[in-house]
Backbone bond lengths (Angstrom), bond angles and torsions (degrees), N, CA, C in turn:
res aa  C-N    CA-C-N  psi(-1)  N-CA   C-N-CA  omega(-1)  CA-C   N-CA-C  phi
1 M - - - 1.448 - - 1.537 110.57 -
2 A 1.303 120.16 -33.05 1.477 121.96 -179.69 1.544 109.99 -63.76
3 L 1.342 112.11 -43.11 1.499 115.21 -179.49 1.525 110.25 -67.94
4 S 1.292 122.90 -40.08 1.445 124.15 174.84 1.536 112.68 -58.76
5 L 1.302 116.26 -46.50 1.458 120.27 179.18 1.536 108.51 -65.20
6 S 1.248 119.40 -38.94 1.470 121.40 178.40 1.518 112.66 -60.87
7 V 1.327 114.08 -42.61 1.525 122.70 177.87 1.473 109.14 -61.67
8 F 1.383 115.51 -51.17 1.495 120.50 -177.65 1.459 109.87 -57.95
9 C 1.359 115.85 -48.36 1.460 120.19 -178.16 1.572 113.29 -63.60
10 D 1.340 116.25 -40.05 1.432 119.08 176.87 1.522 112.22 -64.25
11 A 1.326 116.46 -40.10 1.422 120.64 -178.95 1.528 111.94 -66.69
12 N 1.281 118.09 -21.96 1.449 124.82 178.43 1.499 116.67 -108.54
13 A 1.336 114.44 8.43 1.446 123.79 176.11 1.524 114.64 54.67
14 V 1.372 115.23 38.67 1.455 121.99 175.79 1.518 108.52 -119.95
15 P 1.340 113.97 146.96 1.498 117.94 -173.68 1.560 107.90 -81.84
16 L 1.332 112.31 146.42 1.492 124.58 174.89 1.535 106.34 -113.91
17 R 1.353 114.92 121.09 1.478 122.17 -178.03 1.469 112.31 -125.82
18 H 1.304 112.99 171.79 1.455 122.33 174.10 1.573 106.45 -122.02
19 L 1.304 120.84 140.60 1.459 119.81 179.96 1.520 109.38 -117.07
20 R 1.289 115.30 130.42 1.498 122.55 168.45 1.445 108.85 -146.07
21 T 1.372 115.18 122.25 1.444 119.57 -179.11 1.512 112.99 -61.73
22 W 1.299 116.70 155.34 1.487 119.05 -178.43 1.526 110.69 -58.31
23 S 1.305 119.80 -34.18 1.433 125.18 -179.99 1.572 112.89 -76.10
24 G 1.273 113.86 -21.17 1.454 121.16 -179.55 1.569 113.43 84.17
25 D 1.366 112.08 10.82 1.474 118.30 -177.74 1.522 111.03 -74.61
26 H 1.323 117.39 -27.72 1.526 120.09 -177.08 1.500 108.02 -132.26
27 E 1.273 113.93 144.80 1.483 121.44 177.36 1.526 111.65 -151.92
28 V 1.296 119.04 132.59 1.437 125.87 175.68 1.499 107.92 -121.64
29 D 1.314 117.09 132.18 1.474 121.43 -172.07 1.562 109.71 -64.38
30 F 1.343 118.43 -49.49 1.441 120.94 -174.55 1.490 110.47 -132.65
31 I 1.315 118.16 136.70 1.455 123.54 174.72 1.490 106.14 -127.58
32 V 1.299 116.27 117.45 1.496 123.94 175.51 1.555 107.17 -100.19
33 I 1.322 116.37 119.78 1.454 122.16 178.82 1.492 109.72 -102.85
34 G 1.351 116.92 112.78 1.413 119.98 -179.37 1.553 114.27 -98.89
35 P 1.298 116.98 -173.23 1.463 121.84 177.52 1.515 112.91 -51.07
36 G 1.322 114.68 132.54 1.439 119.91 176.96 1.536 112.70 80.64
37 G 1.309 112.94 13.66 1.460 118.41 -179.46 1.520 115.88 75.32
38 K 1.259 118.20 9.39 1.476 122.24 -178.86 1.577 106.70 -70.18
39 V 1.312 116.33 144.93 1.453 124.00 -167.20 1.527 110.65 -123.38
40 V 1.328 115.38 136.00 1.508 121.48 166.00 1.540 104.84 -115.88
41 A 1.306 116.94 126.78 1.445 124.90 -174.98 1.565 105.65 -106.58
42 I 1.338 117.75 135.64 1.441 120.55 -175.32 1.552 107.72 -136.81
43 E 1.339 113.50 129.94 1.429 119.54 171.82 1.506 108.79 -114.91
44 A 1.323 118.24 137.72 1.514 123.50 -178.58 1.552 103.82 -104.89
45 K 1.273 113.36 131.82 1.523 119.04 177.71 1.530 108.31 -131.77
46 L 1.291 113.62 130.42 1.471 119.35 176.61 1.553 108.18 -89.69
47 G 1.308 116.30 92.82 1.417 123.03 -176.24 1.549 108.36 164.38
48 S 1.306 116.84 156.77 1.439 119.72 -179.39 1.499 115.35 -92.87
49 T 1.355 116.97 -12.99 1.468 120.38 -177.69 1.524 106.08 -108.66
50 V 1.368 113.35 134.80 1.479 119.21 176.20 1.503 108.18 -97.30
51 R 1.341 117.96 116.10 1.436 122.47 175.77 1.510 112.48 -96.69
52 P 1.371 117.32 161.47 1.461 122.35 178.80 1.520 114.20 -48.61
53 A 1.315 116.24 -40.79 1.438 121.32 179.06 1.570 114.33 -60.40
54 H 1.300 111.22 -28.98 1.512 118.87 -178.76 1.515 114.18 -69.54
55 V 1.380 113.77 -22.46 1.498 116.22 -177.33 1.548 113.55 -114.09
56 E 1.352 116.39 2.19 1.438 117.48 -175.12 1.576 113.31 -61.43
57 H 1.338 117.41 -35.39 1.446 119.68 -179.59 1.542 110.72 -76.62
58 L 1.327 117.27 -30.17 1.475 120.13 176.14 1.474 107.66 -71.25
59 A 1.353 120.93 -38.73 1.445 122.21 179.92 1.522 108.87 -66.53
60 W 1.305 119.24 -39.71 1.443 125.14 177.05 1.564 109.22 -56.51
61 L 1.322 114.14 -51.20 1.434 121.10 -177.40 1.519 111.54 -63.60
62 K 1.330 116.34 -39.08 1.445 121.56 176.15 1.521 110.88 -58.71
63 D 1.342 117.61 -42.87 1.452 122.07 174.70 1.517 112.23 -62.16
64 K 1.279 116.60 -42.57 1.468 120.31 -177.50 1.490 113.53 -71.41
65 L 1.327 120.65 -41.19 1.454 123.71 -175.08 1.539 115.00 -88.04
66 G 1.315 116.24 -27.40 1.444 120.62 -176.68 1.539 112.51 59.34
67 D 1.305 116.29 -123.24 1.463 124.45 -176.27 1.537 113.08 -69.01
68 K 1.336 117.12 -19.04 1.455 118.66 176.44 1.514 114.26 -71.50
69 L 1.324 116.58 -15.46 1.464 120.23 178.37 1.540 108.06 -88.94
70 L 1.298 118.48 108.96 1.478 122.44 176.74 1.531 112.04 -67.97
71 D 1.334 114.48 -44.30 1.496 118.79 -177.49 1.446 108.81 -160.33
72 A 1.349 114.43 156.97 1.455 124.20 173.10 1.492 106.81 -127.87
73 V 1.330 115.05 131.18 1.509 120.35 -169.80 1.453 109.44 -131.53
74 V 1.331 119.00 139.09 1.458 123.76 164.39 1.531 105.72 -108.48
75 V 1.289 119.74 125.11 1.422 125.03 174.03 1.506 106.13 -101.06
76 N 1.328 116.25 126.18 1.486 120.90 -178.07 1.496 113.08 -133.79
77 T 1.306 118.69 -170.87 1.470 122.02 179.93 1.531 109.27 -102.84
78 G 1.303 119.05 16.70 1.468 121.69 177.42 1.486 113.12 -69.89
79 T 1.273 117.49 -169.92 1.500 123.99 179.16 1.452 115.97 -116.11
80 D 1.354 116.98 -16.54 1.474 119.96 -177.66 1.532 112.53 -115.95
81 A 1.353 115.93 138.05 1.419 121.08 172.71 1.483 107.14 -95.66
82 Y 1.308 119.33 140.19 1.437 126.34 178.35 1.487 111.20 -162.31
83 R 1.344 112.87 168.55 1.447 117.75 178.03 1.593 106.75 -115.09
84 R 1.306 115.45 126.61 1.470 121.80 177.87 1.436 111.83 -67.07
85 K 1.348 118.04 162.72 1.443 123.87 177.34 1.517 112.61 -57.03
86 D 1.356 115.41 -31.44 1.507 118.63 -179.35 1.529 111.45 -82.17
87 G 1.324 119.07 3.57 1.442 123.18 176.42 1.499 117.05 92.32
88 I 1.324 113.39 -4.15 1.500 119.78 -179.34 1.491 109.17 -81.28
89 A 1.354 118.49 128.45 1.397 124.61 -179.92 1.487 112.68 -81.58
90 V 1.332 118.18 145.80 1.475 125.14 176.83 1.526 105.18 -121.70
91 V 1.320 115.67 121.61 1.465 120.61 -176.90 1.501 109.35 -132.93
92 P 1.389 116.51 125.07 1.431 120.04 177.83 1.607 111.51 -64.93
93 L 1.218 116.16 142.22 1.476 123.81 178.28 1.504 109.18 -53.89
94 A 1.296 115.27 -42.64 1.513 118.73 -177.68 1.542 115.27 -57.35
95 L 1.347 116.01 -25.00 1.448 120.56 178.74 1.510 114.17 -75.61
96 L 1.362 114.51 -15.08 1.448 116.47 -179.20 1.517 113.42 -86.11
97 G 1.337 117.81 -2.89 1.396 122.16 173.63 1.503 113.98 94.18
98 P 1.346 119.79 179.57 1.455 121.47 -175.20 1.608 111.47 -73.97
């Protein structure tokens, strides 16, 4: 998944980053920074079920960035794409293509 994201970002001339706070309290696997500094945050999880702990750092980032966060996404090994009640998207890895 990291390689695919890197290729997508390179093709669109947008940076792909990783976020970890200095204290280590919060970490987000992938941060895509688009035009105007808008951000898409992505967590990769090896499992088909999204648990509350899987989204806690995305929720924290959502609170910190406000309107600068375009979307927060958990990519997993499940079969269904959906949006959680908290607004965080869940997308199966298989939907992202080969």
